[in-house]
N, C-alpha and C positions, 0 to 999 in steps of 0.2 A: 419403721423397718422398710427396706426397699422391696418393692413388689417384684416378683419373678413372673414373667409372662409365660404363657403356655408354649411359646416357641422354643424355650430352653429345655423343655422336657422331651427327650427323644422318644420315650416310651413310658408305659405305666410304671415300670420298675423305677426309673429315674424320678418320676413324680412321687412315688411312694417313699423313696429314700429321703427326698427333701422334706416330705411331710413328717417322717419319723424324726429326722434331725431337729426340725422346728419344735415339735411337740415335746420331745425329750428335754430339749434345752429349757423349756418353760415349765418343767416339773410334771409332765403328764407321764403316766404309765402307758406304754404302747404295746398292744397285742396285734400280731399280724399273721394272717393265714398264708403261709408260704406256698403250700401245694394244695390246691382245691380238690385234688383226687382223694385226699384223706380227710375231707371235711364234708359236712352236709351240703347238698346242692343249694346254691344260692346264698350261703353264709357270707356276710360282708367281709371285705378285705381287712378292715381295721377296727379294733376295739380300743377306745381311748378313755382313760380315767384320770381324774385329777382329785387326789385325796383331800387336799386342803380346801378346795372349793366344793367338794362333794358333787362333782360332775362326771357323767358317763355318756359317751356317745359312740355310735357306730358309723363308719364311713366306707362307702364303696367308691373306688376310683375308676374313672373311665377316660379313655382317650377320645378326642373328637371323632364323631361319626359312629361311635359305639353306643349301644343302648343296653340297659340292664336286661338280663334274661328273666323269663317268667318266675323261676324259683327265687331270684333276687328280689323281684317285686313282692312276692308272697312274704319273704322274710322281712322286708322293710315295712310292709303293712302290718304284720304281726307284732313286730317290735314297737312300732309307733302306737299301735293299739294298747300295748303294755306300758306306754308312757316312756319309752326309750327314745332319746333323740337320735335320729338317723339322717344321714346325708348321702347324696350322690354328688361327688365333686369331679369336675373336669379341670384341666390345666387353666382354662380361662377364669376359673373360680378362685384362683390363688389368693386374691385379696380377701375373700370370704373365709378361706382356710386360715389365713393369718389372723383375722379378726376373731374367729372362733377360738383359736389357740390362746388368745389373750383374755378369754372369758366373756367376750361380747357375744351375747346371744344372737344367733342367726336363725333363719327359718329352716327348720328341719324338713325331712321327707313328708310329703303329702301327695298321695296319688292324684287327688283333685287339682292341686296346685301345678304339678308337672303336666297334667293333661291340659289344663287351661293355658299354660305357658306354650303349649304346642311342642313340648320337648319330646314326648314319647307317645306312640300310638299303642296303648296298652292292649287293645284287642289284637293287634297284629303281633305284638310280642308274645301273647299267650298262644295264638294260633301257630306261630313259628315253633314255639316250644313243644306244643302238642304234636305237630307234624314230625318233629325231630324224634320224639319218643316213639311214635308209630314206626318210623324208619328203623330205629334201633331194634325194634321187635321183629323186623323183617317184613313188615306190612307195607305194600306199595301204596304210595300216596300220589294222587293226581297233581299235576303242576298247578300252581296258583294262577288264576286269571286276574291280573292286576287291574284291568278295566272294570271288573265286577266287584270292586272294593275289597280285593284280596280273596274272594271266595270263587271257586270254580262254578261256572254256570252249567246247568244240565242242558243237553241238546234234546230237543223234542223229536 
């Protein structure tokens, strides 16, 4: 099968439509969260099941430069702990997406693996999410001091 590079996906929707087309063609049932406002915070974009092979996995799609939110990390960790195969796929992972659709096992979500890969700063993701929650409650939040490792230093 010919690989599709990330350059052909203009946005996450186009990426998702291509994923749906591929997985359905190969006999997978595809569940997609169309509107996250009516779902639990952090729930993955796709649920994929193959009855004949007895496989189930969840996939979160991201575009370059985007990281998962803290609720997404919590969901991925909880599902992985429950032995559900989970993935975060970027357009540049298309070859992995194709291999997984054909039943070739791939490495699923692992907080430790992504952290070691240098893909995500989980502490920063959590801090950003916590700060956003405080702002939504109308609580003023001091600006982050990037030189202090993301935390604001107190003045003496």
